[in-house]
C-alpha positions in Angstrom: 0.0 0.0 0.0 1.3 3.4 -0.9 1.7 5.8 2.0 1.6 9.6 1.8 4.0 11.2 4.3 4.9 14.7 5.3 8.7 14.9 4.7 10.4 17.9 6.2 13.7 19.3 5.1 14.8 21.8 7.8 17.0 24.8 7.0 20.2 25.7 8.7 19.6 28.9 10.8 23.2 29.9 11.2 24.5 29.2 7.6 26.6 32.0 6.1 25.4 31.9 2.5 28.3 31.1 0.1 28.8 29.6 -3.3 28.1 26.9 -4.4 25.2 26.8 -1.9 22.5 29.5 -1.8 19.2 29.6 0.2 16.2 28.8 -2.0 13.0 30.7 -1.8 11.1 27.4 -2.3 9.3 25.7 0.5 11.3 23.4 2.8 8.3 21.1 3.4 8.3 18.3 0.9 5.9 15.3 0.7 7.4 11.8 0.2 6.1 8.3 -0.2 7.4 4.8 0.4 5.7 1.8 -1.0 5.3 -1.8 -0.1 6.6 -4.5 2.2 7.5 -7.2 -0.4 4.1 -8.7 -0.2 1.9 -10.0 -2.9 -1.7 -9.0 -3.4 -2.9 -11.8 -1.2 -0.7 -10.6 1.7 1.9 -13.3 1.5 5.6 -12.8 0.8 6.7 -12.0 -2.8 9.8 -14.2 -3.2 10.7 -12.6 -6.6 10.7 -9.1 -5.1 12.8 -10.2 -2.2 15.4 -12.0 -4.3 15.6 -9.1 -6.8 16.1 -6.5 -4.0 18.9 -8.6 -2.5 20.6 -9.0 -5.9 20.4 -5.3 -6.7 21.9 -4.2 -3.4 24.8 -6.7 -3.7 25.5 -5.5 -7.2 25.3 -1.9 -6.0 28.2 -2.8 -3.6 30.1 -4.6 -6.3 29.9 -1.5 -8.5 30.7 0.8 -5.6 33.9 -1.2 -4.8 34.9 -1.0 -8.4 34.4 2.8 -8.5 36.3 3.1 -5.2 39.3 1.3 -6.8 39.1 3.4 -10.0 38.8 6.7 -8.1 41.5 6.0 -5.4 43.9 3.6 -7.1 43.5 1.0 -4.4 41.0 -1.8 -3.6 38.4 -1.1 -1.0 39.3 -2.9 2.3 36.0 -4.8 2.3 36.1 -5.9 -1.4 37.1 -9.5 -2.4 37.6 -11.3 -5.6 34.4 -13.2 -5.1 32.4 -10.1 -4.4 33.9 -8.2 -7.4 33.1 -11.1 -9.7 29.9 -11.4 -11.7 28.6 -14.3 -9.6 25.9 -12.1 -8.2 24.5 -11.3 -11.6 22.2 -14.4 -11.1 20.9 -14.8 -14.7 17.8 -16.4 -13.3 16.8 -13.1 -11.8 16.9 -11.0 -15.0 13.1 -11.1 -15.3 12.3 -10.3 -11.7 10.7 -7.2 -10.4 13.1 -4.6 -9.1 12.2 -2.9 -5.9 13.7 0.6 -5.7 10.1 1.6 -5.0 10.6 0.4 -1.5 13.1 3.1 -0.8 12.5 6.6 0.7 11.9 9.3 -1.8 11.0 12.9 -2.2 11.3 16.0 -4.4 14.3 17.8 -5.8 14.4 20.6 -8.4 16.9 20.8 -11.2 17.9 23.5 -13.6 16.9 27.1 -14.5 13.9 27.3 -14.6 13.4 24.5 -12.2 12.3 21.1 -13.4 10.8 18.9 -10.7 11.6 15.3 -9.9 11.0 12.5 -7.4 14.2 10.7 -6.3 15.1 7.9 -4.0 17.4 8.9 -1.2 20.2 6.3 -1.0 23.1 6.5 1.4 24.6 3.3 -0.2 25.5 5.2 -3.4 26.8 8.6 -4.4 25.4 9.7 -7.8 22.3 11.4 -9.1 20.7 10.2 -12.3 17.4 11.0 -13.9 15.6 10.1 -17.2 16.7 12.5 -20.0 14.5 14.2 -22.4 15.7 11.9 -25.3 14.9 8.7 -23.4 11.8 7.0 -24.7 12.4 3.4 -23.8 10.9 2.8 -20.3 11.0 6.6 -19.5 7.6 7.7 -20.7 5.5 8.4 -17.6 8.6 9.6 -15.6 9.4 13.3 -15.4 12.3 13.9 -17.7 15.3 16.2 -17.3 15.9 18.4 -20.3 19.3 20.2 -20.0 18.7 22.1 -23.2 15.9 24.0 -21.4 18.1 24.9 -18.5 20.2 28.1 -18.8 22.4 26.8 -15.9 23.2 23.4 -17.5 26.7 22.6 -18.7 27.6 19.5 -20.7 30.6 17.6 -19.3 30.9 15.6 -22.5 31.2 12.5 -20.4 29.0 9.4 -20.5 27.9 7.1 -17.7 26.4 3.6 -17.3 24.8 2.2 -14.2 23.9 -1.5 -14.2 22.6 -4.0 -11.7 22.6 -7.7 -11.5 18.9 -8.2 -12.3 19.3 -6.5 -15.7 18.3 -3.0 -14.6 20.4 -0.4 -16.4 20.6 3.3 -17.0 23.1 5.1 -19.3 23.5 8.6 -20.7 25.4 11.8 -20.4 26.8 13.8 -17.5 25.9 17.5 -17.0 26.3 20.0 -14.2 23.4 22.1 -13.2 21.7 23.8 -10.2 20.0 21.4 -7.8 17.5 22.7 -5.2 17.3 20.2 -2.4 16.2 20.6 1.2 15.5 24.3 0.6 19.0 25.0 -0.6 20.4 25.7 -4.0 23.5 23.7 -5.0 25.4 25.1 -8.0 27.4 22.9 -10.4 26.2 19.6 -9.1 26.7 16.6 -11.5 23.5 15.0 -12.7 23.2 12.1 -15.2 20.7 12.6 -18.0 19.8 9.0 -19.0 19.2 8.2 -22.7 18.2 4.7 -21.8 16.3 3.0 -19.0 15.9 -0.7 -18.8 12.6 -2.3 -17.9 13.3 -2.3 -14.2 13.2 1.5 -14.2 9.9 1.8 -16.0 7.2 3.7 -14.1 5.2 0.6 -13.4 8.2 -0.9 -11.6 10.0 2.1 -10.2 8.0 4.7 -8.4 10.6 7.5 -8.4 12.1 9.2 -11.4 15.7 8.6 -10.4 18.1 7.9 -7.6 20.1 10.5 -5.5 23.1 8.9 -3.8 24.2 10.4 -0.5 27.6 8.7 0.0 31.2 9.9 -0.4 32.9 10.7 -3.7 35.2 7.7 -3.5 32.3 5.4 -4.7 31.0 7.8 -7.3 30.8 6.4 -10.8 31.1 10.0 -12.0 34.2 10.5 -9.8 32.3 13.4 -8.3 30.9 14.8 -5.1 27.4 13.8 -4.2 24.7 16.5 -4.2 24.5 16.5 -0.4 28.3 16.5 0.0 28.5 19.5 -2.3 25.6 21.2 -0.5 27.1 20.7 3.0 30.7 21.6 2.2 30.4 25.3 2.9 28.6 24.7 6.2 30.4 24.9 9.6 31.9 21.5 10.4 29.4 20.8 13.2 26.5 21.4 10.8 27.7 19.3 7.8 25.1 16.7 8.7 21.8 15.1 7.5 19.7 12.8 9.6 16.8 10.4 9.0 13.9 9.4 11.1 12.4 6.5 9.0 9.5 5.2 11.0 6.3 5.0 9.0 4.4 7.3 11.2 6.8 10.3 11.4 9.5 10.0 8.7 11.7 13.0 8.2 15.0 14.0 6.7 16.7 17.0 8.3 19.7 18.7 6.5 22.2 21.0 8.2 21.0 20.7 11.7 19.4 18.3 14.2 15.7 18.4 15.0 15.7 17.5 18.7 12.0 16.8 18.6 12.7 13.6 16.6 14.9 11.8 19.1 15.4 11.6 22.8 18.5 11.1 24.9 22.1 11.2 23.7 23.3 10.4 20.2 26.0 7.6 20.1 28.5 8.3 17.4 30.9 5.9 15.6 33.7 7.1 13.2 33.5 6.2 9.5 36.3 3.7 9.1 36.8 3.9 5.3 35.3 6.8 3.4 33.2 5.9 0.4 30.3 4.1 2.0 29.0 5.0 5.4 31.0 2.3 6.9 31.5 1.9 10.7 32.4 -0.8 13.2 29.6 -2.8 14.8 30.4 -4.3 18.2 28.0 -7.2 18.0 24.7 -8.6 17.0 22.8 -10.6 19.5 19.5 -12.4 19.7 17.9 -14.4 22.5 21.0 -14.0 24.6 23.3 -15.4 21.8 26.1 -13.0 20.7 27.0 -13.1 17.0 29.4 -11.2 14.7 31.7 -9.4 17.2 33.7 -6.3 16.0 32.6 -6.5 12.4 32.4 -3.8 9.6 28.9 -2.5 9.0 27.6 -0.2 6.2 24.6 2.0 7.0 22.4 2.0 3.9 18.9 3.7 3.5 18.7 2.1 0.1 18.6 -1.4 1.4 15.4 -2.7 3.1 16.7 -5.8 4.8 19.7 -6.3 7.1 22.3 -8.4 5.2 25.1 -10.3 6.8 27.7 -13.0 6.1 26.3 -16.5 5.6 28.0 -18.0 8.7 26.8 -15.1 11.0 23.2 -15.2 9.7 23.0 -19.0 10.1 24.1 -18.5 13.8 21.5 -15.7 14.1 18.6 -18.0 13.1 19.9 -21.0 15.0 19.2 -19.0 18.1 15.5 -18.6 17.1 13.3 -21.6 18.0 11.3 -22.8 14.9 13.4 -20.9 12.3 14.0 -22.7 9.0 16.1 -22.3 5.9 13.9 -20.9 3.2 16.3 -21.1 0.2 13.8 -23.3 -1.7 10.7 -21.2 -0.9 12.2 -17.7 -1.3 15.9 -18.0 -2.4 19.4 -18.5 -1.2 20.2 -16.6 2.0 16.6 -16.4 3.3 15.1 -17.9 6.4 11.7 -18.0 8.0 10.7 -17.7 11.6 7.3 -18.7 13.2 4.7 -16.0 12.5 3.7 -16.4 16.1 7.1 -15.4 17.4 8.6 -11.9 17.8 12.2 -12.3 18.8 13.9 -9.0 19.4 17.5 -8.6 18.4 20.2 -6.1 19.5 22.7 -4.4 17.3 25.5 -2.8 19.4 27.4 0.3 18.2 29.8 2.4 20.2 29.1 0.2 23.3 25.3 0.9 23.1 22.7 -1.7 22.2 19.9 -0.7 19.8 16.9 -3.0 19.5 15.4 -4.3 16.3 12.0 -5.5 17.5 10.4 -8.7 16.4 7.9 -6.9 14.1 10.9 -5.5 12.2 12.5 -9.0 11.8 9.3 -10.7 10.9 8.1 -10.3 7.3 5.0 -11.6 5.4 4.0 -15.2 5.6 4.8 -17.8 2.9 2.1 -18.5 0.4 2.7 -22.2 1.0 2.7 -22.1 4.8 1.0 -19.3 6.6 2.7 -20.3 9.9 6.1 -19.3 8.5 7.1 -15.7 8.0 10.1 -14.4 6.0 12.9 -13.2 8.1 14.3 -9.7 7.3 17.9 -10.6 8.2 19.4 -12.2 5.1 22.6 -14.1 4.4 25.1 -13.3 1.6 28.1 -15.5 0.5 31.6 -13.9 0.2 30.6 -10.8 2.2 32.8 -10.1 5.2 30.6 -7.2 6.4 27.0 -6.4 7.4 24.7 -4.0 5.5 22.3 -2.3 7.9 19.1 -1.4 6.1 15.7 0.1 6.9 14.5 -2.8 9.0 16.9 -1.7 11.6 17.1 2.0 10.7 13.3 2.4 11.1 13.8 1.9 14.9 16.4 4.6 15.5 17.2 8.2 14.7 20.3 8.1 12.4 22.8 10.9 11.8 25.2 11.1 8.9 28.0 13.6 9.7 30.0 14.5 6.6 32.1 17.1 8.6 33.3 14.8 11.4 33.1 11.6 9.2 30.8 9.7 11.6 27.4 8.1 12.0 25.2 8.5 15.0 22.2 6.7 16.5 19.7 7.8 19.1 16.4 6.6 20.4 13.3 7.8 18.6 11.1 10.3 20.5 7.4 9.6 20.9 5.6 11.7 18.3 2.0 11.6 17.2 1.3 12.8 13.6 -0.4 15.9 14.9 2.6 16.7 17.2 4.9 16.1 14.3 3.0 18.6 12.1 3.0 21.2 15.0 6.8 20.8 15.4 7.4 21.2 11.7 5.3 24.3 11.5 7.1 25.8 14.5 10.5 25.2 12.8 
């Protein structure tokens, strides 16, 4: 079911206006939507959507590691020959439904005069691409970016290609232009105008127009700063931040400052260990008193719905849950089920502080073949020596991405009703 949500981008009150960032006169209150929970029309789990999402995110990391090596001249510390191979292409998944529509998205404005677009906000990548005006294959129905109608657009005379393991691809030409995002104007940001979208990015499959990455330039396939990095660079170091509250009732993205109404207590910060992805060290994962995966790398990724971990760790995770079963035949490799009647809470510890992922976040939809078994939202991946921490965990915490201090922070969510959230937003 599609949800309409008030999505507030807050302005920085103490910003000294400087190029390449200027304060926009546009509203800072922007509606966003997020679709679906990988369920079929009958309410059971959609195995194809789950498998496709896992494949796409793993290929995203494969491409990110390759871009990191190309941009820095050295391999990423978490990459491996197996991960960089094409084994994750999974030819059997080429016809499966892609699932970027499950990501968080909202509005940005590009060019002069402004052209309006919906984009997915993805901390697991760094580039912005949109359908270009000349794109007709799978682009009709999307809003299209036409740089020839923007007086601020400049052609970089560079091409790009973005591809994923399920066959989804976009390719086109790189431009620089004005981007208005979160109430701020960013001059000279790189945007890809796609001349080709594959079927996975067609409007029926992909709810947004494009993707806006929010990672570091080291993983950019354009070898460029992300829009948010370029936006925040002139800010004072303590304000070079953006933060997400991703619960379904009160989702919000704040840029340039922290909205203290959205969280309570202290924020626990962890340093980014390798710039590129938002990569930090995770102390441990535990469930039902069993500790798993001590002192392991973790990448914080709003573009991934599930939590994905190494095969051995995830097997130990489910071994600690009574009644859990391997679901590789029913769903796909790496998936497990838990009893639908159970709600085992798990703890993810960062910076010495445990944050809980409750049972309802771990428990997905029931199998079509057995309504007593529900898909688990912690998924295993071979040849992956790190964890990917996606929305199933992030929806339970307030998450801060600090580009100035190169750190990630987590805090407990405050208790907000929708009416209170609206009042706070209006007051700010």
